[in-house]
C-alpha positions in Angstrom: -19.3 0.6 23.1 -17.8 3.6 21.4 -14.8 3.6 19.1 -11.8 2.1 20.9 -8.9 4.3 19.7 -6.6 3.2 22.6 -7.0 -0.4 21.6 -6.8 0.4 17.9 -3.3 1.9 18.0 -1.4 -1.3 19.0 -3.2 -3.2 16.2 -2.6 -0.4 13.7 1.1 0.4 14.3 2.6 -2.8 13.0 0.5 -2.5 9.8 1.1 1.2 9.2 4.8 1.2 10.0 5.9 -2.1 8.4 7.5 -2.0 4.9 4.9 -2.9 2.4 3.6 -1.9 -1.0 2.7 1.6 0.1 6.1 2.1 1.7 7.9 1.0 -1.4 5.8 3.2 -3.7 6.3 6.3 -1.5 10.0 5.9 -1.4 10.3 5.5 -5.1 8.0 8.5 -5.8 9.9 10.7 -3.3 13.1 10.0 -5.1 11.7 10.4 -8.6 9.6 13.6 -8.1 10.5 14.9 -4.6 7.6 16.2 -2.5 5.2 16.2 -5.4 5.7 12.5 -5.9 5.5 11.9 -2.2 2.2 13.6 -1.7 0.7 12.1 -4.9 1.4 8.6 -3.6 0.2 9.4 -0.1 -3.0 10.9 -1.5 -3.7 7.8 -3.5 -3.0 5.5 -0.6 -5.2 7.6 1.7 -8.0 7.4 -0.8 -7.5 3.6 -0.9 -7.8 3.4 2.9 -11.0 5.5 2.9 -12.4 3.3 0.1 -11.8 0.2 2.3 -13.6 2.0 5.2 -16.6 2.8 3.0 -16.7 -0.8 1.7 -16.6 -2.3 5.1 -19.1 0.2 6.4 -21.6 -0.5 3.7 -21.1 -4.3 3.8 -19.5 -4.5 0.4 -16.3 -6.1 1.6 -18.2 -8.9 3.4 -20.1 -9.7 0.2 -16.8 -9.8 -1.8 -15.0 -12.0 0.6 -18.1 -14.3 1.0 -17.7 -15.2 -2.7 -14.6 -17.3 -3.3 -14.7 -16.7 -7.0 -15.0 -12.9 -6.7 -12.4 -12.6 -3.9 -10.1 -15.0 -5.7 -10.3 -12.9 -8.9 -9.7 -9.7 -6.9 -6.6 -11.2 -5.2 -5.3 -12.4 -8.6 -5.9 -8.9 -10.1 -4.1 -7.3 -7.1 -1.2 -9.8 -7.4 -0.8 -9.1 -11.2 -0.9 -5.3 -10.6 1.7 -5.3 -7.9 3.9 -7.6 -10.0 3.6 -5.1 -12.8 4.5 -2.2 -10.5 7.5 -4.1 -9.2 8.8 -4.8 -12.7 8.3 -1.1 -13.6 10.3 0.0 -10.6 13.1 -2.4 -11.3 13.3 -1.2 -14.9 13.3 2.3 -13.7 16.1 1.6 -11.3 18.2 -0.2 -13.9 17.9 2.7 -16.3 18.9 5.4 -13.9 22.6 5.3 -15.0 21.5 6.3 -18.5 19.0 9.1 -17.7 18.5 12.0 -15.5 16.9 11.5 -12.1 13.5 13.1 -13.0 13.2 11.6 -16.5 12.6 8.0 -15.6 9.6 5.9 -16.3 6.2 7.4 -15.4 5.9 8.1 -11.7 3.4 6.6 -9.3 0.2 8.6 -9.8 -2.7 9.1 -7.3 -4.8 6.6 -9.2 -2.0 4.0 -9.3 -1.4 4.3 -5.6 -5.1 4.1 -4.9 -5.5 1.0 -7.1 -2.5 -0.7 -5.4 -4.1 -0.2 -2.0 -7.6 -1.1 -3.0 -6.5 -4.4 -4.7 -4.2 -5.3 -1.8 -5.8 -8.5 -0.2 -4.0 -7.8 3.1 -5.6 -4.4 3.3 -9.0 -5.9 2.5 -8.7 -8.5 5.3 -7.4 -6.0 7.8 -10.5 -3.8 7.3 -12.7 -6.9 7.4 -11.3 -8.6 10.4 -9.5 -6.1 12.6 -11.2 -2.7 12.1 -14.7 -3.9 13.2 -13.3 -4.9 16.6 -12.6 -1.2 17.4 -15.6 0.4 15.6 -18.1 0.0 18.5 -21.1 -2.3 18.8 -23.1 -0.2 16.3 -20.3 0.2 13.9 -21.5 2.6 11.2 -19.8 4.2 8.3 -18.8 7.3 10.3 -16.9 5.1 12.9 -15.0 3.3 10.1 -14.1 6.6 8.5 -12.8 7.8 11.9 -10.6 4.8 12.3 -9.5 5.2 8.7 -8.5 8.8 9.4 -6.3 7.7 12.3 -4.8 5.1 9.9 -4.1 7.8 7.3 -2.6 10.2 9.9 -0.2 7.6 11.4 0.8 6.3 8.0 1.3 9.8 6.5 3.4 11.1 9.4 5.6 8.0 9.3 6.1 8.0 5.5 6.7 11.7 5.3 9.4 11.5 8.0 11.1 8.6 6.3 10.9 10.1 2.8 12.2 13.4 4.0 15.2 11.7 5.5 15.6 9.8 2.2 15.4 13.0 0.1 17.9 14.8 2.4 20.3 11.9 2.3 20.1 12.0 -1.5 21.4 15.5 -1.5 24.6 14.3 0.2 25.1 11.2 -1.9 24.8 10.2 -5.5 21.0 10.5 -6.2 21.1 8.3 -9.2 22.8 5.5 -7.3 20.3 5.9 -4.4 17.4 5.9 -6.8 18.7 2.8 -8.5 19.1 1.0 -5.2 15.7 2.0 -3.9 13.8 1.2 -7.1 15.5 -2.1 -7.6 15.1 -3.2 -4.0 11.6 -1.8 -3.8 10.5 -3.5 -7.0 11.9 -6.8 -5.8 10.0 -6.4 -2.6 6.7 -5.8 -4.5 7.3 -8.9 -6.5 8.0 -10.9 -3.4 4.8 -9.6 -1.7 2.9 -10.5 -4.8 4.3 -14.0 -5.1 3.5 -14.7 -1.4 0.0 -13.5 -2.1 -0.2 -15.8 -5.1 1.1 -18.8 -3.2 -1.5 -18.2 -0.4 -4.2 -18.1 -3.1 -3.0 -21.2 -4.9 -2.1 -23.4 -1.9 -5.7 -24.3 -0.9 -6.4 -25.4 -4.5 -3.3 -27.6 -4.6 -4.2 -29.1 -1.3 -7.6 -30.1 -2.6 -5.9 -31.8 -5.6 
């Protein structure tokens, strides 16, 4: 069986279009640095998606998930990192009334966006459990990279459209107030995502006790 792109799209769209860590980071970056911030965050997220594809293609992800200690440590690192990003966004949002729009805390760089995606347990599990179902019987790194390219394309088109609408609306409203709202709400969402991930990690341990 070859790559099943038709079947892949219904499985991909809810993941690519739903508000998550990448969505929050892109919105904040678009407000802070305009198109430069937008494309830096998109580039980092895209690199993260390709990293997952390579890991699953070479069997690295399966090895990581098979070790509860390694995967648990990875999930914890991802949770802490997203919590930190969330706090930074909230701090940036709260300080916007005192500073210029483009002089806030350091923007989300390519490396930060990449790390946020690579350490995201939901992204790891998506590429481990969902992607192989559409990569063909033989699988192969090239097939996974092809599906990752579709993922990147759909995600990029969606986030570019949304962020352009956000930038355009900022020109007709108070950009500082909009930045404050987006960063505070986005930071809060990142913290909520992180806490849910933490609860999912700790719940099995508490159940055993």
